[in-house]
DRENDO-1510 file (C-alpha; in Angstrom, 1 decimal, always signed):
<recs>
REC; n; res; u; v; w
REC; 1; MET; -10.4; -17.0; -4.6 .
REC; 2; ASP; -11.0; -14.8; -1.3 .
REC; 3; VAL; -14.4; -14.8; -0.2 .
REC; 4; ALA; -16.4; -12.5; +1.9 .
REC; 5; VAL; -19.8; -13.3; +3.2 .
REC; 6; VAL; -21.6; -10.1; +3.9 .
REC; 7; ILE; -24.8; -10.2; +5.9 .
REC; 8; LEU; -26.9; -7.0; +6.0 .
REC; 9; ASN; -28.8; -6.4; +9.3 .
REC; 10; TRP; -31.2; -4.1; +10.4 .
REC; 11; ASN; -33.0; -4.9; +14.0 .
REC; 12; GLY; -32.5; -8.6; +13.5 .
REC; 13; LYS; -30.9; -10.0; +16.5 .
REC; 14; THR; -33.4; -12.9; +16.4 .
REC; 15; LEU; -32.6; -13.8; +12.9 .
REC; 16; LEU; -28.9; -14.0; +13.9 .
REC; 17; GLU; -29.5; -16.0; +16.8 .
REC; 18; LYS; -31.5; -18.5; +14.4 .
REC; 19; TYR; -29.5; -18.4; +11.4 .
REC; 20; LEU; -25.9; -17.2; +11.9 .
REC; 21; PRO; -24.5; -20.7; +13.4 .
REC; 22; SER; -25.0; -22.3; +10.1 .
REC; 23; VAL; -23.1; -19.5; +8.3 .
REC; 24; VAL; -20.2; -19.8; +10.8 .
REC; 25; THR; -20.2; -23.6; +10.5 .
REC; 26; HIS; -20.6; -23.9; +6.9 .
REC; 27; SER; -18.4; -21.0; +5.5 .
REC; 28; GLU; -15.1; -22.6; +6.0 .
REC; 29; ASN; -12.1; -20.2; +4.5 .
REC; 30; ALA; -14.5; -17.3; +4.2 .
REC; 31; LYS; -14.5; -14.0; +6.1 .
REC; 32; ILE; -17.9; -12.9; +7.6 .
REC; 33; TYR; -19.2; -9.5; +7.9 .
REC; 34; VAL; -22.3; -8.0; +9.4 .
REC; 35; ALA; -23.1; -4.7; +7.7 .
REC; 36; ASP; -25.5; -3.2; +10.3 .
REC; 37; ASN; -27.8; -0.4; +9.1 .
REC; 38; ALA; -28.0; +1.4; +12.3 .
REC; 39; SER; -30.0; -1.2; +14.3 .
REC; 40; SER; -31.9; +0.1; +17.8 .
REC; 41; ASP; -32.1; -3.5; +19.2 .
REC; 42; ASP; -29.2; -5.2; +20.6 .
REC; 43; SER; -28.0; -7.0; +17.5 .
REC; 44; LEU; -24.5; -5.4; +17.8 .
REC; 45; GLU; -24.1; -6.7; +21.6 .
REC; 46; PHE; -25.1; -10.0; +20.6 .
REC; 47; LEU; -22.4; -10.3; +18.0 .
REC; 48; ALA; -19.7; -9.0; +20.0 .
REC; 49; ASP; -20.6; -11.4; +22.9 .
REC; 50; LYS; -21.3; -14.7; +20.7 .
REC; 51; PHE; -19.5; -14.2; +17.4 .
REC; 52; PRO; -16.3; -12.1; +18.2 .
REC; 53; GLU; -14.8; -13.4; +15.2 .
REC; 54; ILE; -17.2; -11.6; +12.8 .
REC; 55; VAL; -16.3; -8.2; +11.6 .
REC; 56; ILE; -18.9; -5.6; +12.0 .
REC; 57; LEU; -19.3; -2.7; +9.8 .
REC; 58; LYS; -21.6; +0.1; +11.2 .
REC; 59; ASN; -23.6; +2.1; +8.8 .
REC; 60; LYS; -24.5; +5.4; +10.6 .
REC; 61; THR; -28.2; +5.4; +9.2 .
REC; 62; ASN; -30.7; +2.7; +7.7 .
REC; 63; MET; -29.8; +3.1; +4.1 .
REC; 64; GLY; -31.7; -0.1; +3.0 .
REC; 65; PHE; -30.6; -2.9; +1.0 .
REC; 66; ALA; -29.0; -1.0; -2.0 .
REC; 67; GLY; -27.4; +1.7; +0.2 .
REC; 68; GLY; -26.6; -0.3; +3.2 .
REC; 69; TYR; -24.5; -3.0; +1.1 .
REC; 70; ASN; -22.9; -0.1; -1.2 .
REC; 71; GLU; -21.6; +1.7; +2.0 .
REC; 72; ALA; -20.4; -1.7; +3.8 .
REC; 73; LEU; -18.7; -3.0; +0.8 .
REC; 74; LYS; -16.3; +0.0; +0.4 .
REC; 75; TYR; -14.5; -1.6; +3.4 .
REC; 76; VAL; -14.3; -5.4; +2.1 .
REC; 77; GLU; -11.4; -6.3; +0.2 .
REC; 78; GLU; -12.1; -10.0; -0.9 .
REC; 79; GLU; -12.4; -11.1; -4.4 .
REC; 80; ILE; -15.8; -12.5; -4.3 .
REC; 81; PHE; -18.9; -10.9; -2.1 .
REC; 82; ILE; -21.6; -13.3; -1.2 .
REC; 83; LEU; -24.3; -11.0; -0.1 .
REC; 84; LEU; -26.6; -13.0; +2.3 .
REC; 85; ASN; -29.7; -12.2; +3.8 .
REC; 86; ASN; -29.9; -12.4; +7.7 .
REC; 87; ASP; -32.9; -15.0; +7.7 .
REC; 88; VAL; -30.8; -17.6; +5.3 .
REC; 89; GLU; -29.7; -20.9; +6.5 .
REC; 90; VAL; -26.7; -22.3; +4.6 .
REC; 91; THR; -25.7; -25.8; +4.0 .
REC; 92; HIS; -22.4; -27.7; +3.8 .
REC; 93; GLY; -20.4; -27.1; +0.6 .
REC; 94; TRP; -22.8; -24.1; -0.3 .
REC; 95; ILE; -19.6; -21.6; -1.1 .
REC; 96; GLY; -17.5; -24.4; -2.9 .
REC; 97; ALA; -20.2; -24.8; -5.4 .
REC; 98; LEU; -20.4; -21.3; -6.2 .
REC; 99; LEU; -16.4; -20.8; -6.6 .
REC; 100; LYS; -16.4; -24.0; -8.7 .
REC; 101; LEU; -18.6; -22.2; -11.2 .
REC; 102; PHE; -17.0; -19.0; -11.1 .
REC; 103; LYS; -13.8; -20.5; -12.2 .
REC; 104; THR; -15.4; -21.9; -15.2 .
REC; 105; SER; -15.5; -18.3; -17.1 .
REC; 106; GLU; -14.1; -14.9; -16.4 .
REC; 107; LYS; -17.6; -13.7; -17.8 .
REC; 108; ILE; -19.5; -14.8; -15.1 .
REC; 109; ALA; -20.3; -11.7; -12.8 .
REC; 110; ALA; -22.9; -13.1; -10.4 .
REC; 111; ILE; -24.1; -16.6; -9.1 .
REC; 112; GLN; -26.9; -17.5; -6.9 .
REC; 113; PRO; -27.4; -20.8; -5.3 .
REC; 114; LYS; -30.8; -23.1; -5.4 .
REC; 115; ILE; -32.9; -21.2; -2.8 .
REC; 116; LYS; -35.5; -23.3; -1.1 .
REC; 117; SER; -38.2; -22.4; +1.8 .
REC; 118; ILE; -37.4; -22.6; +5.5 .
REC; 119; GLN; -41.1; -23.3; +6.1 .
REC; 120; HIS; -41.5; -25.9; +3.3 .
REC; 121; PRO; -38.3; -27.3; +2.7 .
REC; 122; ASN; -39.4; -29.6; -0.3 .
REC; 123; LYS; -40.3; -26.5; -2.2 .
REC; 124; PHE; -38.5; -23.7; -3.7 .
REC; 125; ASP; -38.6; -20.1; -2.1 .
REC; 126; TYR; -40.1; -17.1; -3.6 .
REC; 127; ALA; -37.0; -15.2; -3.7 .
REC; 128; GLY; -35.1; -16.6; -6.4 .
REC; 129; ALA; -36.0; -20.5; -6.5 .
REC; 130; ALA; -33.4; -22.1; -9.0 .
REC; 131; GLY; -32.7; -18.8; -10.9 .
REC; 132; GLY; -34.4; -15.5; -11.6 .
REC; 133; PHE; -35.6; -14.4; -15.2 .
REC; 134; ILE; -37.6; -11.6; -16.7 .
REC; 135; ASP; -40.2; -11.1; -19.4 .
REC; 136; ALA; -40.3; -8.7; -22.1 .
REC; 137; LEU; -42.7; -6.5; -20.0 .
REC; 138; GLY; -40.3; -6.4; -17.0 .
REC; 139; TYR; -41.9; -8.8; -14.7 .
REC; 140; PRO; -39.6; -11.0; -12.9 .
REC; 141; TYR; -40.2; -15.0; -12.3 .
REC; 142; CYS; -38.1; -17.9; -11.5 .
REC; 143; ARG; -37.2; -21.3; -12.4 .
REC; 144; GLY; -39.4; -22.9; -9.7 .
REC; 145; ARG; -41.6; -20.0; -9.1 .
REC; 146; ILE; -44.1; -18.3; -11.1 .
REC; 147; PHE; -46.1; -15.5; -9.5 .
REC; 148; ASP; -47.0; -16.9; -6.1 .
REC; 149; HIS; -46.9; -20.5; -7.2 .
REC; 150; LEU; -43.8; -22.4; -5.8 .
REC; 151; GLU; -42.8; -25.8; -7.2 .
REC; 152; GLU; -41.7; -28.7; -5.0 .
REC; 153; ASP; -37.9; -29.4; -5.6 .
REC; 154; GLN; -37.9; -32.9; -7.4 .
REC; 155; GLY; -34.5; -32.5; -8.9 .
REC; 156; GLN; -36.0; -30.7; -12.0 .
REC; 157; TYR; -33.7; -27.9; -12.0 .
REC; 158; ASP; -30.6; -29.6; -10.7 .
REC; 159; THR; -28.4; -28.3; -13.5 .
REC; 160; ASP; -26.2; -25.1; -13.6 .
REC; 161; LEU; -28.1; -22.6; -15.9 .
REC; 162; GLU; -27.4; -19.0; -17.1 .
REC; 163; ILE; -30.2; -16.8; -15.8 .
REC; 164; PHE; -31.1; -13.2; -16.2 .
REC; 165; TRP; -31.0; -12.4; -12.4 .
REC; 166; ALA; -29.6; -13.7; -9.2 .
REC; 167; SER; -31.6; -13.3; -5.9 .
REC; 168; GLY; -30.5; -10.7; -3.4 .
REC; 169; ALA; -31.2; -13.3; -0.6 .
REC; 170; CYS; -27.9; -15.0; -1.4 .
REC; 171; PHE; -26.1; -13.1; -4.3 .
REC; 172; ALA; -22.4; -14.0; -5.2 .
REC; 173; VAL; -20.8; -11.4; -7.1 .
REC; 174; ARG; -16.9; -10.4; -8.2 .
REC; 175; LYS; -15.7; -7.5; -6.5 .
REC; 176; ASN; -14.3; -5.9; -9.8 .
REC; 177; TYR; -17.4; -6.5; -11.6 .
REC; 178; PHE; -19.6; -4.9; -8.7 .
REC; 179; GLU; -17.4; -1.9; -8.6 .
REC; 180; GLU; -17.2; -1.5; -12.5 .
REC; 181; ALA; -21.4; -1.5; -12.5 .
REC; 182; ASN; -21.2; +1.1; -9.9 .
REC; 183; GLY; -23.0; -1.3; -7.4 .
REC; 184; PHE; -26.5; -0.9; -6.5 .
REC; 185; ASP; -28.8; +2.0; -7.5 .
REC; 186; GLU; -29.3; +3.6; -4.2 .
REC; 187; SER; -32.6; +5.3; -5.0 .
REC; 188; TYR; -34.3; +1.8; -5.2 .
REC; 189; PHE; -33.7; +1.7; -1.4 .
REC; 190; ALA; -35.1; -2.2; -1.2 .
REC; 191; HIS; -36.6; -4.7; -3.8 .
REC; 192; GLN; -35.6; -5.3; -7.3 .
REC; 193; GLU; -32.2; -3.4; -6.9 .
REC; 194; GLU; -30.4; -7.0; -7.7 .
REC; 195; ILE; -32.4; -7.4; -10.9 .
REC; 196; ASP; -31.3; -3.8; -12.0 .
REC; 197; LEU; -27.7; -4.6; -10.9 .
REC; 198; CYS; -28.0; -8.0; -13.1 .
REC; 199; TRP; -29.3; -6.1; -16.0 .
REC; 200; ARG; -26.7; -3.6; -16.0 .
REC; 201; LEU; -24.0; -6.3; -15.7 .
REC; 202; LYS; -25.5; -8.1; -18.6 .
REC; 203; ASN; -25.4; -5.0; -20.5 .
REC; 204; LEU; -21.6; -4.8; -19.7 .
REC; 205; GLY; -21.3; -8.2; -21.3 .
REC; 206; TYR; -21.1; -10.3; -18.4 .
REC; 207; THR; -23.3; -13.5; -17.3 .
REC; 208; ILE; -25.4; -14.3; -14.3 .
REC; 209; TRP; -25.8; -18.1; -13.4 .
REC; 210; CYS; -27.6; -20.4; -10.8 .
REC; 211; ALA; -25.2; -23.0; -9.2 .
REC; 212; SER; -27.5; -25.9; -8.5 .
REC; 213; GLY; -25.1; -27.7; -6.4 .
REC; 214; SER; -25.4; -24.9; -3.7 .
REC; 215; GLU; -28.5; -24.9; -1.6 .
REC; 216; VAL; -29.5; -22.6; +1.1 .
REC; 217; TYR; -32.9; -22.3; +2.8 .
REC; 218; HIS; -34.8; -18.7; +3.1 .
REC; 219; GLN; -37.2; -17.6; +5.6 .
REC; 220; GLY; -38.2; -14.7; +3.6 .
REC; 221; GLY; -40.0; -11.4; +5.1 .
REC; 222; GLY; -37.5; -11.1; +7.8 .
REC; 223; THR; -37.0; -7.4; +7.6 .
REC; 224; LEU; -40.3; -6.4; +5.6 .
REC; 225; ALA; -43.3; -8.8; +5.3 .
REC; 226; ALA; -44.6; -10.0; +2.0 .
REC; 227; SER; -47.9; -8.5; +3.2 .
REC; 228; SER; -46.6; -5.1; +3.6 .
REC; 229; PRO; -47.9; -2.3; +1.3 .
REC; 230; ARG; -44.7; -0.8; +1.6 .
REC; 231; LYS; -42.9; -3.8; -0.2 .
REC; 232; THR; -45.7; -3.4; -2.9 .
REC; 233; PHE; -44.8; +0.0; -3.5 .
REC; 234; LEU; -41.4; -0.6; -3.9 .
REC; 235; ASN; -41.6; -3.6; -6.2 .
REC; 236; PHE; -44.0; -1.9; -8.4 .
REC; 237; ARG; -42.1; +1.4; -8.8 .
REC; 238; ASN; -38.7; -0.4; -9.0 .
REC; 239; SER; -39.8; -2.7; -11.6 .
REC; 240; LEU; -40.9; +0.3; -13.7 .
REC; 241; SER; -37.7; +1.9; -13.1 .
REC; 242; ASN; -35.7; -1.2; -14.5 .
REC; 243; ILE; -37.6; -1.1; -17.8 .
REC; 244; LEU; -37.1; +2.7; -18.1 .
REC; 245; LYS; -33.2; +2.2; -17.2 .
REC; 246; ASN; -32.2; -0.8; -18.8 .
REC; 247; SER; -34.5; -2.1; -21.6 .
REC; 248; ASN; -33.0; -2.1; -25.1 .
REC; 249; HIS; -36.6; -1.9; -26.5 .
REC; 250; ASN; -39.0; +0.9; -26.8 .
REC; 251; PRO; -39.9; +1.8; -23.4 .
REC; 252; THR; -42.9; +3.9; -23.9 .
REC; 253; ALA; -44.8; +1.1; -25.7 .
REC; 254; ILE; -43.7; -1.3; -22.7 .
REC; 255; LEU; -44.5; +1.2; -20.0 .
REC; 256; PHE; -47.9; +1.8; -21.4 .
REC; 257; ILE; -48.8; -2.0; -21.4 .
REC; 258; ARG; -47.2; -2.3; -17.8 .
REC; 259; MET; -49.3; +0.6; -16.5 .
REC; 260; VAL; -52.5; -1.2; -17.8 .
REC; 261; LEU; -51.5; -4.4; -16.4 .
REC; 262; ASP; -50.6; -2.6; -13.0 .
REC; 263; GLY; -54.0; -1.1; -13.0 .
REC; 264; VAL; -55.5; -4.3; -13.2 .
REC; 265; ALA; -53.3; -5.8; -10.5 .
REC; 266; GLY; -54.5; -2.8; -8.3 .
REC; 267; PHE; -58.3; -3.6; -8.9 .
REC; 268; ARG; -57.7; -7.1; -8.0 .
REC; 269; PHE; -56.4; -5.9; -4.8 .
REC; 270; LEU; -59.5; -3.9; -4.3 .
REC; 271; LEU; -61.8; -6.8; -5.0 .
REC; 272; LYS; -59.8; -8.8; -2.1 .
REC; 273; GLY; -60.4; -6.0; +0.2 .
REC; 274; GLN; -56.7; -4.9; +0.1 .
REC; 275; PHE; -57.2; -1.1; -0.2 .
REC; 276; SER; -53.7; -0.4; +1.2 .
REC; 277; HIS; -52.3; -2.3; -1.8 .
REC; 278; PHE; -54.4; -0.5; -4.3 .
REC; 279; ILE; -53.1; +2.8; -2.8 .
REC; 280; SER; -49.3; +1.5; -2.7 .
REC; 281; ILE; -49.4; +0.8; -6.4 .
REC; 282; PHE; -50.9; +4.3; -7.4 .
REC; 283; GLN; -48.1; +5.8; -5.0 .
REC; 284; ALA; -45.5; +3.6; -7.0 .
REC; 285; HIS; -46.7; +5.2; -10.0 .
REC; 286; MET; -46.7; +8.6; -9.1 .
REC; 287; SER; -43.0; +8.0; -7.4 .
REC; 288; PHE; -42.1; +6.4; -10.7 .
REC; 289; TYR; -43.4; +9.7; -12.7 .
REC; 290; SER; -41.2; +12.1; -10.4 .
REC; 291; ARG; -38.1; +10.0; -11.0 .
REC; 292; ILE; -38.5; +9.8; -14.9 .
REC; 293; PRO; -35.9; +12.7; -15.5 .
REC; 294; ASP; -33.4; +11.1; -13.3 .
REC; 295; LEU; -34.1; +7.6; -14.8 .
REC; 296; LEU; -33.8; +9.1; -18.5 .
REC; 297; LYS; -30.3; +10.5; -17.6 .
REC; 298; LYS; -29.3; +7.0; -16.1 .
REC; 299; ARG; -30.7; +5.4; -19.4 .
REC; 300; ARG; -28.4; +7.6; -21.6 .
REC; 301; ASP; -25.3; +6.8; -19.3 .
REC; 302; LEU; -25.6; +3.1; -19.5 .
REC; 303; LYS; -24.9; +0.6; -22.2 .
REC; 304; LYS; -27.7; -1.5; -23.4 .
REC; 305; ARG; -27.7; -4.7; -25.3 .
REC; 306; SER; -30.5; -6.7; -26.8 .
REC; 307; HIS; -31.4; -9.7; -24.5 .
REC; 308; LYS; -33.5; -12.8; -25.4 .
REC; 309; PHE; -36.4; -13.4; -23.1 .
REC; 310; VAL; -37.6; -17.0; -22.1 .
REC; 311; VAL; -41.2; -15.6; -22.8 .
REC; 312; ASN; -42.6; -12.2; -23.9 .
REC; 313; SER; -45.5; -12.2; -21.1 .
REC; 314; ILE; -45.3; -14.0; -18.3 .
REC; 315; VAL; -49.0; -12.7; -17.3 .
REC; 316; TRP; -50.3; -14.3; -20.8 .
REC; 317; HIS; -48.4; -17.6; -19.8 .
REC; 318; SER; -49.7; -17.8; -16.3 .
REC; 319; PHE; -53.1; -16.4; -16.3 .
REC; 320; VAL; -54.2; -17.5; -19.7 .
REC; 321; LEU; -52.1; -20.4; -20.8 .
REC; 322; LYS; -52.3; -21.7; -17.1 .
REC; 323; CYS; -48.4; -22.5; -17.0 .
REC; 324; LYS; -47.4; -22.7; -13.2 .
REC; 325; GLN; -44.2; -24.3; -13.8 .
REC; 326; PHE; -41.4; -23.1; -15.5 .
REC; 327; ASN; -40.8; -26.0; -17.7 .
REC; 328; GLN; -44.2; -25.5; -19.2 .
REC; 329; LEU; -43.4; -22.2; -20.5 .
REC; 330; LYS; -43.6; -21.9; -24.2 .
REC; 331; HIS; -39.9; -21.2; -25.0 .
</recs>
């Protein structure tokens, strides 16, 4: 299998300096690309000087995660795309384990590695951990991460497993299936677009996996900090969009429940004095309402299947039943 490692970059010279050497060292037999989203720093000069062997794909504007990758991948011919954040450190053998799993079944569309935290290497990372799942209300969580609780990696998830979504921090996907699904939805801009794509791939009959033998370390917040109200806005808006676009169940009932719970989340932000995040949730809902006609059109055009969810409500399991670890969930 021909492999392309494609790193999306926007004003990330310091991150490239720190993490790109590990990618070059441990990505034997893969072609490395940097897709640049019109950076205004000297990222491109740095790449040309220090890593002339890397192919640079220049986007004319900052098109976000979704649009940036869609545009750049038009010019990548390899059979397997590995989409890698510019704040990820990879390890020896990380690609081999991904390819080994791909070769087990043509039905596998996308795979993520085990993702751990750069800051706390013994813990899983927020963005994907050991594989992503979603509950019946559209809330994402992970094997190794439920809401903000991160588990220590004690080998409890050292098994390859079919999951619901693979993390955009390190997302390996077959080129032909990526194109069959029409890539990322560019209206998302960033955040949860990988969940949307995985949901659509699953609705096409393909599977998503976590390869536990592949391990990478993620810094997180390299482009948009976790504390950013903009990130809150995108996460809440795009999560609602995922439900309306992709769910096989009655989206009206699900969305009503979600709006109530989102309101509770907003008031929790208020109680903590985080007024800007409260406003972001309100703006996310207003933006979602304005997008409903377009989302309904996309819903009509997409195939949908019934999917089995690990839990019906991760909110109930986490906040009422006090389940903080994936293995504690009542399957």
